[in-house]
C-alpha positions in Angstrom: -41.0 -42.0 24.4 -41.1 -41.9 20.6 -41.9 -38.2 20.7 -38.7 -37.5 22.6 -36.6 -39.5 20.1 -38.4 -37.7 17.3 -37.6 -34.3 18.7 -34.0 -35.3 19.2 -33.6 -36.6 15.7 -35.4 -33.7 14.0 -34.0 -30.7 15.9 -31.2 -31.4 18.3 -29.2 -33.9 16.2 -28.9 -31.6 13.2 -27.8 -28.7 15.4 -25.1 -30.9 17.0 -23.9 -32.0 13.6 -23.7 -28.3 12.4 -21.8 -27.2 15.5 -19.3 -30.1 15.0 -18.9 -29.1 11.3 -18.2 -25.5 12.4 -15.6 -26.6 14.9 -13.8 -28.8 12.5 -13.9 -26.2 9.7 -12.6 -23.5 12.1 -9.8 -25.7 13.3 -8.8 -26.6 9.7 -8.8 -22.9 8.6 -6.7 -21.9 11.7 -4.3 -24.7 10.9 -3.9 -23.7 7.2 -3.6 -20.0 8.2 -0.8 -20.9 10.6 1.1 -22.6 7.8 0.5 -20.1 5.0 0.7 -16.8 6.9 4.6 -16.8 7.3 4.9 -17.8 3.7 2.7 -14.9 2.6 4.6 -12.4 4.8 7.9 -13.6 3.4 6.7 -13.3 -0.2 5.3 -9.8 0.5 8.7 -8.8 2.0 10.6 -10.1 -1.0 8.2 -8.3 -3.4 8.6 -5.0 -1.4 12.4 -5.4 -1.5 12.3 -5.9 -5.3 10.1 -2.9 -5.7 12.4 -0.7 -3.6 15.4 -1.8 -5.8 13.4 -1.0 -8.9 12.4 2.4 -7.6 15.9 3.4 -6.6 18.4 1.4 -8.7 21.4 3.3 -7.4 20.8 1.7 -4.0 21.9 -1.7 -5.4 19.1 -3.2 -3.3 20.6 -2.4 0.1 18.4 -0.5 2.5 18.0 0.4 6.1 14.7 1.0 7.8 14.2 4.6 8.9 13.0 4.5 12.5 12.3 8.2 13.0 9.1 10.2 12.7 7.0 9.5 9.6 5.0 12.3 7.9 1.3 12.3 8.3 -1.3 14.9 7.3 -4.7 13.6 8.5 -6.5 16.7 7.1 -5.4 15.7 3.5 -5.6 12.0 4.2 -1.9 11.3 3.7 0.1 8.9 5.8 3.7 7.7 5.3 3.8 4.1 6.5 7.5 3.2 5.8 10.7 4.8 4.8 13.9 3.0 3.7 17.2 4.7 3.3 19.7 3.3 0.8 22.9 2.1 2.7 25.0 3.9 0.1 23.0 7.1 0.7 21.9 7.3 -2.9 18.3 8.1 -1.8 15.3 6.7 -0.1 12.1 4.8 -0.9 8.9 6.0 0.9 5.7 4.1 1.2 2.6 6.3 1.6 -1.1 5.8 1.6 -4.1 8.0 0.9 -7.7 7.2 0.4 -9.0 6.7 -3.1 -12.3 5.8 -4.8 -12.1 2.1 -3.9 -10.5 2.5 -0.4 -6.8 3.1 0.5 -4.3 3.5 -2.3 -0.7 2.6 -1.3 2.3 3.8 -3.4 6.0 3.4 -3.1 8.1 6.4 -4.2 11.8 6.5 -4.9 13.6 9.7 -4.2 17.3 10.3 -4.9 19.9 12.0 -2.7 19.1 15.3 -4.4 15.4 15.1 -3.6 14.2 14.2 -7.1 11.7 11.5 -7.7 13.2 8.5 -9.4 10.0 6.4 -9.9 6.5 5.8 -8.5 4.7 2.5 -8.3 1.2 1.9 -6.9 1.4 -1.3 -4.9 -2.2 -1.6 -3.7 -5.4 -0.1 -4.9 -9.0 -1.1 -5.3 -10.1 1.5 -7.8 -12.4 0.7 -10.7 -10.5 -1.3 -13.4 -10.2 0.6 -16.6 -11.1 3.9 -15.1 -9.5 4.6 -11.8 -6.7 2.2 -12.6 -5.5 4.6 -15.3 -3.9 6.7 -12.6 -1.7 3.7 -11.8 -0.3 3.3 -15.3 3.3 4.4 -16.3 2.0 7.2 -18.5 0.5 8.9 -15.5 3.2 8.0 -12.9 6.1 9.0 -15.1 5.2 12.6 -15.0 6.4 12.7 -11.4 9.9 11.5 -12.3 12.7 14.1 -11.7 10.3 16.4 -9.8 11.7 17.8 -6.6 8.6 19.6 -5.5 4.9 19.6 -5.9 3.2 23.0 -5.8 0.0 21.9 -4.2 -1.4 18.9 -2.3 -4.3 18.8 -4.7 -3.5 17.4 -8.1 -5.9 19.7 -9.9 -4.2 22.8 -8.4 -0.6 21.5 -9.0 1.1 23.1 -12.0 3.7 20.3 -12.3 1.3 17.4 -13.1 -2.0 16.5 -14.7 -4.8 14.4 -13.4 -6.2 11.5 -15.4 -9.5 12.6 -17.0 -12.3 10.5 -15.5 -10.0 9.3 -12.7 -9.6 12.5 -10.7 -10.1 10.7 -7.3 -7.5 8.1 -8.1 -5.1 10.7 -9.6 -5.6 12.7 -6.4 -4.7 9.7 -4.2 -1.5 9.0 -6.2 -0.6 12.7 -6.0 -1.1 12.9 -2.3 1.1 9.8 -1.8 3.9 11.5 -3.8 3.4 14.8 -2.0 3.7 12.9 1.3 6.9 11.2 0.2 8.5 14.5 -0.7 7.4 16.0 2.6 9.0 13.0 4.3 12.3 13.7 2.5 12.1 17.4 3.6 11.2 16.5 7.2 14.2 14.3 7.4 16.5 16.9 5.9 17.4 14.7 3.0 19.4 11.5 3.1 22.0 11.5 5.8 
């Protein structure tokens, strides 16, 4: 009889305790997620709205979601994920993603009613800090401002812009996002 109790206390009891701890922890995490997820989504939506306003100041912060076809070029790893048109028709803000050194790079690009880029901002990237992140700095991004066309989908073959030395993969990802945004503008026939 003592051997049975010994087996229970040495093997079965610790397993039951660990299973109970796992259930309690899982329940607690699910409960916390249920509380924080809506708050995180709301904060992300506010941050995206503020970024859209920054990228296209003439919009006065009033946008409508474009619900038509979004540009995609799988061969060049470009995907437009969102497009917002200013209610006053002063332009649009396009969100595009492309793959970069550390994974997907997501950028928002403002385009005015004439098809010229007003600003570019990288909103998500996992590139190497200090190296790949140089392609996300204003010095690099500002070279796109006022451009209405890129001559090539590859940054190294485009006559209008320069890649960041040592960050060619990251520069290429930013360039492809901007290229995709301009293609979205063309595909839509401008702001209507």
